[in-house]
C-alpha positions in Angstrom: -14.8 152.6 122.2 -14.2 152.1 125.9 -15.9 155.3 126.7 -19.1 154.2 125.0 -18.9 150.8 126.7 -18.5 152.5 130.1 -21.5 154.7 129.6 -23.6 151.7 128.5 -22.5 149.9 131.7 -23.4 152.9 133.9 -26.8 153.2 132.2 -27.5 149.5 132.7 -26.6 149.7 136.3 -28.9 152.6 136.9 -31.7 150.7 135.1 -31.1 147.7 137.4 -31.2 149.9 140.5 -34.4 151.4 139.4 -35.9 148.0 138.8 -34.9 146.9 142.3 -36.5 150.0 143.8 -39.7 149.2 142.1 -39.7 145.5 143.1 -41.4 146.0 146.5 -44.5 147.3 144.6 -45.0 144.0 142.9 -43.8 141.8 145.8 -45.9 143.5 148.5 -48.3 141.3 150.4 -51.8 141.3 148.8 -54.6 143.0 150.5 -56.5 140.6 152.7 -59.9 139.6 151.1 -63.0 140.8 152.9 -65.7 138.4 154.1 -68.0 139.6 151.3 -65.2 139.0 148.7 -64.5 135.5 150.0 -68.2 134.7 149.8 -68.4 136.1 146.3 -65.4 134.1 145.2 -67.0 130.9 146.6 -70.2 131.6 144.7 -68.3 132.2 141.4 -66.3 129.0 141.8 -69.6 127.0 142.3 -71.2 128.6 139.3 -68.1 128.0 137.2 -68.1 124.3 138.1 -71.8 123.9 137.3 -71.5 125.8 134.0 -68.6 123.5 132.9 -70.7 120.4 133.8 -73.8 121.7 132.0 -72.0 122.9 128.9 -70.1 119.7 128.5 -73.4 117.9 128.7 -75.0 120.2 126.0 -72.0 120.8 123.8 -69.4 118.1 124.4 -66.1 120.0 123.8 -67.5 122.6 121.5 -67.8 125.5 123.9 -65.5 128.0 125.7 -66.0 129.2 129.3 -63.3 131.5 130.4 -61.7 130.6 133.7 -62.0 133.8 135.7 -63.5 137.2 135.0 -63.4 139.0 131.7 -62.8 142.8 131.7 -64.6 144.5 128.9 -63.4 147.9 127.6 -67.0 149.1 127.3 -66.4 152.8 127.6 -62.9 153.8 126.5 -61.9 157.4 127.3 -64.4 157.8 130.1 -63.9 157.8 133.9 -65.1 154.2 134.1 -63.8 152.5 131.0 -64.0 148.9 132.1 -66.7 146.5 133.2 -66.1 143.0 134.8 -68.0 140.0 133.6 -68.1 137.2 136.2 -68.5 134.4 133.7 -68.5 134.6 129.9 -69.6 131.4 128.0 -69.5 130.9 124.3 -71.5 128.1 122.8 -72.7 127.1 119.3 -76.1 128.5 120.3 -74.9 131.9 121.6 -72.8 134.0 124.0 -73.9 134.2 127.6 -73.0 136.8 130.3 -73.5 135.6 133.9 -73.5 137.8 137.0 -73.2 135.7 140.1 -74.6 136.5 143.5 -74.0 134.4 146.6 -76.9 135.9 148.5 -79.0 134.1 151.1 -82.6 134.6 151.9 -85.7 135.0 149.7 -85.4 137.2 146.6 -88.4 139.2 145.3 -88.9 141.8 142.6 -88.0 145.3 143.6 -90.0 148.5 143.0 -88.7 148.6 139.4 -86.8 146.3 137.0 -83.4 147.6 138.1 -83.7 146.4 141.7 -84.5 143.3 143.8 -85.6 142.9 147.4 -83.7 140.4 149.6 -85.7 139.1 152.6 -83.4 137.8 155.3 -84.3 134.9 157.7 -85.4 137.4 160.3 -87.8 139.1 157.9 -85.6 142.2 157.3 -86.0 143.5 153.8 -83.1 145.0 151.9 -83.2 146.7 148.5 -80.4 145.6 146.2 -79.4 146.2 142.5 -80.5 143.5 140.1 -77.8 141.4 138.5 -79.5 142.0 135.2 -79.2 145.7 135.6 -75.5 145.2 136.4 -75.1 143.4 133.1 -77.0 146.0 131.1 -74.1 148.2 129.9 -72.1 145.1 129.2 -74.8 143.6 127.0 -75.3 146.9 125.1 -71.6 147.1 124.4 -71.2 143.4 123.3 -74.2 143.7 121.0 -72.7 146.8 119.5 -69.4 145.1 118.6 -70.3 141.5 118.0 -71.9 140.2 114.7 -75.7 140.6 114.8 -76.3 136.9 114.0 -74.7 135.8 117.3 -77.4 135.8 120.1 -76.1 137.3 123.4 -78.0 136.6 126.6 -77.7 137.9 130.1 -78.4 135.9 133.3 -78.2 136.4 137.0 -77.3 133.3 139.0 -77.8 132.9 142.7 -75.2 130.4 144.0 -76.2 129.8 147.6 -78.3 126.8 148.4 -79.9 129.0 151.1 -81.5 131.3 148.5 -85.1 131.0 147.2 -86.6 133.0 144.4 -90.0 134.5 143.9 -91.9 133.1 140.9 -92.6 136.7 139.9 -88.9 137.2 139.0 -87.6 137.2 135.4 -86.7 133.8 134.1 -83.3 135.3 133.5 -82.7 135.2 137.2 -82.1 131.7 138.5 -80.6 129.5 141.1 -77.5 127.5 140.3 -79.7 124.4 140.1 -81.7 125.9 137.2 -78.7 126.5 134.9 -79.0 123.1 133.1 -82.7 123.7 132.3 -82.3 127.3 131.2 -79.3 126.6 128.9 -81.0 123.6 127.4 -84.0 125.8 126.6 -81.7 128.3 124.9 -80.1 125.5 122.9 -83.4 124.0 121.8 -84.8 127.4 120.8 -81.8 128.3 118.8 -81.8 125.0 116.9 -85.5 125.2 116.2 -84.8 128.4 114.3 -82.4 126.4 112.1 -79.6 129.0 112.5 -76.0 128.5 111.7 -73.9 127.5 114.7 -71.7 130.2 116.3 -68.0 129.6 115.6 -66.8 129.3 119.2 -63.2 130.0 118.5 -63.9 133.1 116.3 -66.3 134.4 118.9 -63.8 134.2 121.6 -61.2 136.0 119.5 -63.8 138.7 118.8 -64.3 139.2 122.5 -60.6 139.4 123.2 -60.3 142.3 120.7 -62.4 144.4 123.1 -61.4 142.8 126.5 -58.6 141.9 128.8 -58.2 138.8 131.0 -54.8 139.3 132.6 -54.6 139.5 136.4 -53.0 143.0 136.6 -55.7 144.7 134.5 -58.4 143.0 136.6 -56.8 144.0 139.9 -56.5 147.6 138.7 -60.2 147.6 137.8 -61.1 146.1 141.2 -58.9 148.6 143.0 -60.7 151.4 141.3 -64.1 149.9 142.2 -63.1 149.5 145.8 -61.9 153.1 146.2 -64.5 154.9 144.0 -67.8 155.6 145.9 -69.7 156.2 142.6 -68.9 152.7 141.3 -69.3 151.1 144.7 -72.8 152.6 145.0 -73.8 150.8 141.8 -72.3 147.4 142.7 -73.9 146.1 145.9 
């Protein structure tokens, strides 16, 4: 009896020592955010606040807007199994995926639908990937796993007040000030078709069955993005 208890105590002590040795990994100081990351965070915070205001206006309390990013398991078993959604809104008139950009300058169509041209104040022109292209694989995935009667829309939102858009751009690319108008149009169009409302709670549970929202999973995804040149090349 005492021999078993002694072995158990030894085993528990070894376990505790092992946990202490691992502790520095979780208590290490976080990596300082870059200037681009801070600007991106500020843009996402501004879009989140405006979305909450607009959705409360349109839906009262019958909507769900996740606080923070949503990590979709859009390609399990591949080298890049996860994709990050900046903002995922669920409303009675559909699900909405938003990619936020805090760019300044004038935004024009690129040479094809996958790209945009950012024109800086000094006239310098820079080719960048379209937010709608960044959302493409996420949209394909969500439409493949969500019920077909739930409409799913993709939008790119430019958060900076120092950003102007060419009228030749897709209406799915908008300034933060355009969110209320665009979402109101979506609601009106849906209601005119006399379709059944999306069950907001059921839709969010369906999303969670193919997604993660915990901080550790999101940080692992972002770490992979930061260190993998193939992914970085596709996310300007």
